[in-house]
N, C-alpha and C positions, 0 to 999 in steps of 0.2 A: 369497613367504611367505604362507601362508594365514592367515585370521583367527584360527584356533585357536592356531597357533604364535605369531603376533604377540601375542595376548592373554596367552599363557603367559610369553613373554619379558618383557612389561610387568609382569606380576604378580611375576615374580622380581625385577625391578629395584626396584619400588616397595615390595613387602612384605618381601622376604627380605634386604634390607640392602645391595644393590649401590648405595651412596649416591652421588648426584651432588652437586656443590658447592651447588646451590640447595636441596637438601633439608636442609641444616644450618641449623636455626632460629637458632642463635646468631649466624650471619653477619648475618641480617636484623635481629636485635635490636641488635647492636652498631652497625650503620651506619644504622639508622632515623632518628636525629636529623639526619643530614646529607642523607638522601634526601627526607625529608618536612618540609622547613622551611616557614615561613609563606608564602613566595613560591609554592611548589608547590601549597599548599592553595588559594591565591587563584586560581591559573591554572585550576583544575579546572572552575569554572563556565563560563568562556569556552570551554574545550575541549569541554565537553559541548554547548554551544550550536552549535558548529561541526559536531560529530558528527551532531546532529539534522538540521542543514541538509544535510550530505553524504548522509546515509542516507535521508532522507525519511520516517523512522519517527516516529510521533507517539504521545504518551501516550493511553491508559493501557497501551500495549503492554508486553510482558514483555522485559526486558533481561538478558542474561547478561554480567557483568563478569568475564572470565576473567583470573586472576592479579590480583585486585582490590586486593591490598595492604591498606592501612588504610582503604580505602573512599572515597578522595577523589572519584572519579568516580561511584561508586555512590550516594553521598549527593546529588550534584548531579542525577543522573537522578531519584532519588526525590523531590526537591524539586519537580520538574517534573511529577510525577504518574505516572511510569513505575513498573512493578512490577519490582523489582530482585532478582536473585540474584547474589551475589558468591561466587566460588570462588577459593581460594588454598591454598597448601600450608603456610603459616605460621600456626600457631594464635594467637600473640600479636597478629598483625595483624588477624585476624578478630575477636578480642575487642575490640580498639580500634575496629573498624568498628561492632560491635554497640553499644558504649557511645556512640559519636558519634551513631548513628541514634536511640538511645533518648533522648539529650539533646535532640534536635530533634523528637521525636515522630514519627519516620519508621519505616516498616516495611521492613526489608531482610533477606532470607534470606541467611545466611552459611554456607557449606559448606566444610569442610576436605577438600580432595581434590586429587590430582595432575591437572594440566591434561590429561595424556595419557589419564587414565582416566575423567574426568567424562562421564557420558552421561545425557541427558534428551531423547530424540529428539522433534523437532517441537514443542518447548516454547516457543521464543523467537522474537520478531520481529527482534531485534537482538542481536548478540554483538560485544563489543569486547575487544581485547587491546592495551593501551596502554603507553606508557612503555618501549619496547624490552624487553618481557618475552617475547621470542620468540627461538628459536635457542639455548636454554640447554643442551639435552641433548648428551651426548657422541656419541650416535648420531644422525646426520642424518635417519634414517628416522623418528625421533620427531617431527620438524617436520611431515612429511606426515601423520602420525597425528593430531596436534593439529588440523590444518586439516580433516581428514575428520571429526573429532569435532565441530568447530564447525559444519560444514555439516549434519551429522546432527541437531544440536540446534536447528537453525532450522526454522521453518515454511516452507512453500512461499512464495516471494516475500520471504523474510527476507534480512537484510543482515549481513555481517560486516565490521567495520572494524578493520584491523590497522595499528598505528603502530610502526615499528622504525627501525633505523639501516641505511641503504642503503650498499652498497659505494661508490657514487658520492659520497655526502655524506661518508662517512668519509675517502675519499681527498682530497677537496677541502679539508676543514677539519681534517686530521689534526694533532694536537699530541702530543708525547711525554709531557708532564707538565702537570697542572693542580694548583694549590694554593689553599687557602682556610683561613679561621679561623672557628670557630663555638663560642661560649660557652667559650672557653679551650682548645678543641681545635685542633690543627694537623692539617689533613686534606690528603692528597695522593692523586692518582691518576696512575699511569704506564701508558701504552698502548704496545702493540706489535702488529704484524701477524703472524698465525700462518699458516704454510703459504703457499699461493699466494692470499693474500687470502681464505682460508677463514673465519678468525675474527679478532675483535678481542680481543687479550689485555689484561687489566686486572690491575693490582696496586694495591689500595686500602690506605691506611695512615692511621690516626688516633692521635694521641698527645696526652695531657694529663698533665703531670707524669710519674709513673712508670707510667701505664697506657697500653699500646700495643695497638691492634688492627691486624692486617695479614692480608689475604686476597688470593688470586690466583684468577682464573677467566677464562674466554673465552666470548664470544658469537658464534655463527655469523652471518656476514654474507651478504646476498643482494643481487645487482644487481636493479634493477627488473624486467628481463625474466625473470630467474630466479624471482623471487617470483611474478610473474604466471603463469608456466608451472606452478609448484608448486600454486597455487590452482586453476587450471583442471584439473590432474591430480587434485586432491582432489574434483572434481565440481561446482565452482561454475560457473554458467552465464555470468556476465559479471564482468569484473574491470577496474576503472579505477584508475590510479595518480595520486597527488598528491604535491606536495612539502611539504605540511604539512596539518594538520587544517582550515586555512582555505580549502582547495581550490585553492591555487596549483598551477601546473604542476610536474611532476617534471622539472626542467631544471637548468641550472647554478646557479640561485638557490635550489634546494630546501633546506629545513632538515632534514626527516626524509623517510623513505619511508613513505607512507600508501597502503594498498590498501583499496579498497571493493569487496567481492565479493558478488555477489547469487546466491541460490539460486533456481532456476527455480520458478515457480508452475505446477506440472503441471496442476492443474485449469483454470486460466485459459488455459494453452497449448492444452489439449485442446479447450476450448470454441472458441478461436480457429480451430483446425484444422478442427473440425466446421463452423463457420460458413463458412470459406473453401471447403471441399469442397462445401457446399450451394450456395453462390453459383456455383461453377464448374459444378456439375451443372445448375443452373437456366439459366445462360447457354448451356450446350451444348444443352439441350432447346429453348430459344428459337431457337437457330441452326438446328437441324434442321427446326423447323417453318417 
């Protein structure tokens, strides 16, 4: 599929109403209290510290927080002096992120845009996609499109950090049902495997007295080798896999599937090649003499 056809297909899906489950803002509003509790807010600072260590990117570099939600990680980056742009499809989440940033006197750019469509080529030193916010689209080709967008939006030498659920970790720790209670709400999540381990099916339910929210969706799963291959196909130069943001190995003890993908620094590579050729030429001339 050429870029014109692909962009037209994307435009039809995003603009003309071929709605995906994640484009329904009411879903995110209904379940936000259970996804972004105090524990998750507290975790964000430590997670950003680990991302900085994994990536080697230092402030005041520009950071793209793709699928930023309510801005947990964007705020943590901004506190450390990074220049942060958060992109999300949910308007209420972006408004919450703006309010939180204003309350702390932080400057965060918040943009409402589909992750498949956001483009700002060569603008960021670091791009992050965290909290299993990948593999949502019904069309698997969109996953590759998002990865290409991430690469295009990075400067030469930039880094992309992706945190998702791996097939290996999902299989090892699989449970059919999880339940909890939160402020009088009874919350449950039921899981299933869709296809030949293609997706992780979810049925979320929250009930408080006569109010009931229930939604079904599925997230595409990748094995570590599959995700690495997809990132390389998207044009990244180097890809390393980890079992969590703390840099542990992606092995039988892995908690999540974390990929750290690096975009080649063409200018630096060209200088290295020129220097190498000059040394080879010089050595050849000395040998002849």
